[in-house]
N, C-alpha and C positions, 0 to 999 in steps of 0.2 A: 572801182574803188571795192578792197572786200572789206567785211564786218571783224570787228575784233572778235578773236578766237577769246574760247573761254577755257580756264585750265581747271581739269577735274580734281585735281592734286592741289592746289592752292587751299591754305587753311581756311577754315569758318570764322565768322566776325560772330557767331552766334556763342552763348554759353548757356550750359544747364543750372546757372543760379537764380533764383525765385525770384518772383519778382517785387520791388521794394516794400508792397501792401503787405506780401505775404513774412517777407524778414519782421513787420514790425509787430505783422501777430503773434508770430513767435514770441518776437523778445517780450511783448506783453504776456504772454501765457506762462512764460518760464518765471516774470517777476512775480507773478501773482503765486507761484508756486513756491517759489523762494518766500515771498513773504509771510506765507502760514508755514513754512516749514519751523522757526523757532517753536511757534506755538505747540505744536504738532509733537516735537521733541520733548515738550515741557509735559505734554498731557501723558504720554509715555513714563515721562522719567518720575509725575508724581500718581500716577493710577496703578501701576507697579512697584510705589515702594524703592525706586532704584536708588534716592540719593546717597551720591557717594563723594567724596574731596570735596571740589571748592562749591558742589553742588547741593551740600548739606546748607549752606546758607543762602544757594538761589530759592529753594524751595519755598523759602518765610516768605516770599515775596508771590506766592502763586496768587493771592486775591486779586493783584496787580494786572496779573499776565492774564485772568478773566476780563477782563477789561479792555486790554490790548488785543486779545485775539475778535473784538470786533471789527478792528480796523482792517486785516486783509479779507474778512467776511465782506464786509462792506466793499470793498474793493474787486473783488472778482465778482459779487453779483453786478457792479458798476459798469464791469467791463464784460459781463457776459460770459465769463468762463465758467460754466456751472459743473464741472466734476472740482474744481481746485473750489469751488464754494462749498459744495456738499461736505466735502474735505473740513474744511475751513467752519463751516458750522457744528458739525461733529466733534471738534476741539475744542467749541464755544460749550456745546451743550454738554460736553463731560466735566470740561473744568468747573462749569457753573453748577453740574450736580453735585459734586462734593465742595463747595465753598457756599453754594447761595444758602443750605440750610442752616449756618451760622447766624442767618440773620433772621430765623424764623423760629420762635417760639415752639418748646417741645411739648407735650403733653408730661406733666407731671403726676408724680403719686403725690396725695392727700393726708400724709402721716396727722396722728391728732397730738403729737406731744409738742414739746415748747419748741420757741425757734431760737438758733443759734447764728448770730452774726459774725462772720470769718473775714477778716482782713488778710491780705499780703501785702508787703513794701520793702521794696531795697531799695537800701540807705546811701548807694554807690560810694564806697568803701567808708561808711559813716557819717557820712557829709549831709546828709538830708537835713531841712531845716526841721527841729527838732520840735520846737511849738507849733510847727504847721499840723506832725505830724499827731500831736498830742492832742491839738485840737480837731482835729480830723475823728479820732478814736472817741472823742466825747461827743462832738455833736452826730455821730453815725452810730453811737451807742455798741461800740463793739464787744463783743463778749472774746474773741478770740485773734488775737495780732500773731502773726510770722511775719517775721522781719530775715532779711538776708544781707550781705556784707555790714555787717554787723560789729560794731569794735568796743573796747572797754569804755571809751568816751562818749559813743554815743548812747550807752547803759546811763552811764550819770548825766549827761544833757536831758534824757529823755525823761527820767525820776524826777530832774530839777523843776521840769515842768508839768509834774504832775502827773504822770503815767502810773506812779506806785499805787497812787489813792482809785487811778481807775482800775487798773488792772494788776491787783494785786501779787497775784498768784504768775509765777514764773519758770521758767526752763533754760538756762541762758548759756551759749557757746561762744563770747567774745574771743576774736581771735583780728588778728593787723590785716589790713588791706579788705581782698574780697572773701576772705574765708569764714569770718564768723557767722553765728545765725542763734533765733531765739525766739521763744513762744510767751505769749505773756496770755494771761487769762484773770476773766472777771471769777470763774468760778475754780474750786480746787484744783489740781493736778496731781498725780500718780504714776509711779511709774517712768518716768521721764528721763532722759539722757540725752547724750549729744553722739551724734557718730561722724565720722569724716569718710566721705565717700571718696573714691580712686583717683576723681580730678581734683582733688585737696580740700574741698570746701566741708565745712562744718554743717550738719542737719538737725536741731533740734526737736525732739521729740517728747512726746506725753501723753497719757490719759486724762481728757477733760472730763472732769464728774459733774453732769449738767443736773440738776435738780428736777424732777419729772422724767425723766430720758433715760435711755441706756449709753453705759458711759463710750465715751468717742475717742477713737487714737488718732492725735493729728500729728502731723510733723510738716517742718518748714523745709521745704524742698529746695534744693540750689544744684543743680549736675553743672559739670564743666561747661565753660561756654564757648561753641565751636568758632571761635576767632581764628585759628587759623589751622592749617591742617593737619601739625603735629598733635592737636589736641582730638581729634576728630574722634579717635578709638576711644579715649575717657569719658569723651561725651555719650556716646553711644552705651558705654557697659556703665556709666552711672547712672541712664534713664533705664537700662534695664535693670539694673539694683535697685530702684525705688519700689517701695512696697506695694505689692497687688493687693488687689480687694481682693476682701473676705466675705463673698455673699452671704455665707452660711455661719460665718462667725461674729465678731466686734464688729463696729461700724468703724469707717474710716475717713478720713480727709485728709487729704495732700494739698497743699497750700504753697505759694512760692513763685519764684522766677526761674521756672523750668529751660529756658534756652531752649524753649521748640515751640512751634505751635502745631495746629490740628493737623498742618499737612507733611509733618514728618510724623515717619513710619514707628521710631520709636515709642512716639507718646502715642500714636495710633493703638500700639499693641496692649500699654498699661492702661487704657481705657477700657481695653476690652476685657481685662480681668474684670470689671463690674463696677466702674467708676463712670462718671458723667461729667463732663467739663461746665459748670456752674454758667460760665456766660453763654456757652453753648446752646443750653438748655433753656435759658429766657429771650434767646434773640439778636445779644449782644455779643457775639462772638468774633463779629468783623472790627470791636472798638481799639485801638491799637493801645498797647502797655509800654511799648520799650522804642527807642528812635532819635527823634529831631528834638527832646525837652531839654537835652544840656546843651545844643548849639549845633550838634552833628546834624549834616544834611541829608540824613535816611529817611525815607518813608515808615510810617510807625507801622511795627507787627506786634502782635500777640503773643508773647513770651510769658506772659505771668498769670497766673492758672488758678482757680480753686478746683480740685476733683474731689467728689463726694459720692459715697456708696450710692448705688441707684437705689437704694430702700429711702434715702432723704429725700426730700424735695427740695426744690431751689424757687423761692419763692420771686425771686430778684438778684440784681447784680448793677452797679455802677462802677464805675472808674474814675479816679480823684486827682488831680492833678497833685506833684509834691515838689514844694523847691529845693534844689542842689541834691535832685536827684536825675539819671536819667529814664527813670522806671514811672512809671503811674502804678500806685496802689488799686487794688480790687475788692473789692468789697462784693459778699454774697450772704445773702440773706437768706439761710437753710431751715426747713424745718422738719425736727427730728419725729422718729416713731413715739411714742408712749412708754414709760418704762414697763 
């Protein structure tokens, strides 16, 4: 009986495939990197001021992304994928560094002049509750009211509920739909007017003569809304055309619906001319002012602002509800230099 022969040329049954355990580890590692990739891309977009096309809308939600970045960070740490965890931590730190300061009060100048209480309110095609807005002006002792989406009908209704007695001085630019704008003031106005920006919205402006303080140039701001790709150029050019601060000249205050958050590069460039965002200065910069208030399922974002010359102190800011509008009015109590 002979032993069976072996054929050295027969194919081998072994393969070079990694063991199942190695494959699982690789899948987990890839999953960790894929999970942190959106946050990494967002950080590059936001820190570089690179928002273009649809990213103009996305970048408004950066504060929510900061919270989300904790998910891939926790996942990478739990699975002991430390290189991925290190990158995820860096993403979280970078985004938190630009968003977090909005929740912390800044050191303010301490001018010795009078207070000026400025409120901005978007009326949503003139349909906001006029009685509620007038009551808010009365209760909060508002000195200057900047309104957007201001119609002739809204002007009539506001006066019917007593706004003329509270704020008798005005610069009005009513128009149909969202185009109208107005300024109302407790103090006299001069050199007022209404300009139409490139996006088609009016912006009322005037110099407010505050007793005991230098005059203050105030403008009701309303650049184009970046609601679709075909208006992004107008949105950007409108923001770039907003009056810069004049640190060596007259005091300026811009109040309105900027259609931009502090995560949008054009607004940050405007601030860099010499303004401070009032809500950011008081640690209220993450309070939403637009979003779900008319029923839309949109997380609140902060696009309504009061920007004040850096020589002006900011004592307080508040955000109030307003029935009939998809925006919330913003009130800023400012402290002016003495005359």
